[in-house]
C-alpha positions, 0 to 999 in steps of 0.5 A: 482519467488523470484527474480522478482522485482514486487513480492518483497513484495509478500509472493511467498511461498503462491503462489500455484496452487489452493490456494487462496491468502488472498486478495481474500479469505477474500473478502465478495461477494460485487462488491465494495469489489472486486474493493478494492481487485483488487487495492490491488492485483495490488499493491501486484503484482507490476502492479499498475502504479506509476510515477516510472513505467511510467518513465521506459517506457519513459526514462525521470527521471523527470517523476518519481516525484509525480504529486500530490506533486512534492516533490519526486519520486512516488514509492510504499512507497511514494504513500502508506505512504508519499505523503502529498496529500494523508495524509487525507486518511492515517490518517483515516485508519492507526490508525486502522491498527496500533491498529490491529498490536499492538493487535496482536504483542504487543506495545513493538514489534510495537516500536521495529520493526515498529517505523520509518520503512516505509518499514516494515509498507508498507510490512504489508499493501501490504502482512502481510503474509510475515511478519508472516514468516520473522519477527512477529508471526501474528495469522490468525484472525489478518492477516485477519483483517489487510488484510481488513483494508489495502485493504480499505487503498489501495483503498481509496488512489487509489480513492483519487489519481485518483480524484486528478490527474483529478483535476490536469489535469483540473486546472493544479495546484499542489494539495498537502495539506501540504508541505513535505513528512512524 
């Protein structure tokens, strides 16, 4: 299962029969929270449909570009951390996520491991339990908090992306709010 590209950010060693993933285990019994977890689970399993995936079906490499900003390929890193059209949502949630990670591992380890490392930050957002095993020792309480915060981030990004795509269809215009990807 390790070699499945759709599961590359998933801690597959936790995939055991009758064992619930943290994305579901930390979930309050509210419909709204289940919707958030559903989006997070699709990102976790690589089944959230981004332009990068659509291109695989059509064969048109031009279709890989993000429809919101038209700057670069819409892959998981772009969608989650770089697309300028989604900056507002990230700016609302990422500081809280960073603070939770810093509280767990310390400022020095944050700078050592996360500064400039988009892939590692993406891993923390998608499945922080994989970080526990490979890089950092994040305690169970922090992992639950990181899961809750990242579930909100993923859902907020999804909702905004969906609304902007609808706006794009209606107006036919690029909707990025600022030039360039961060």
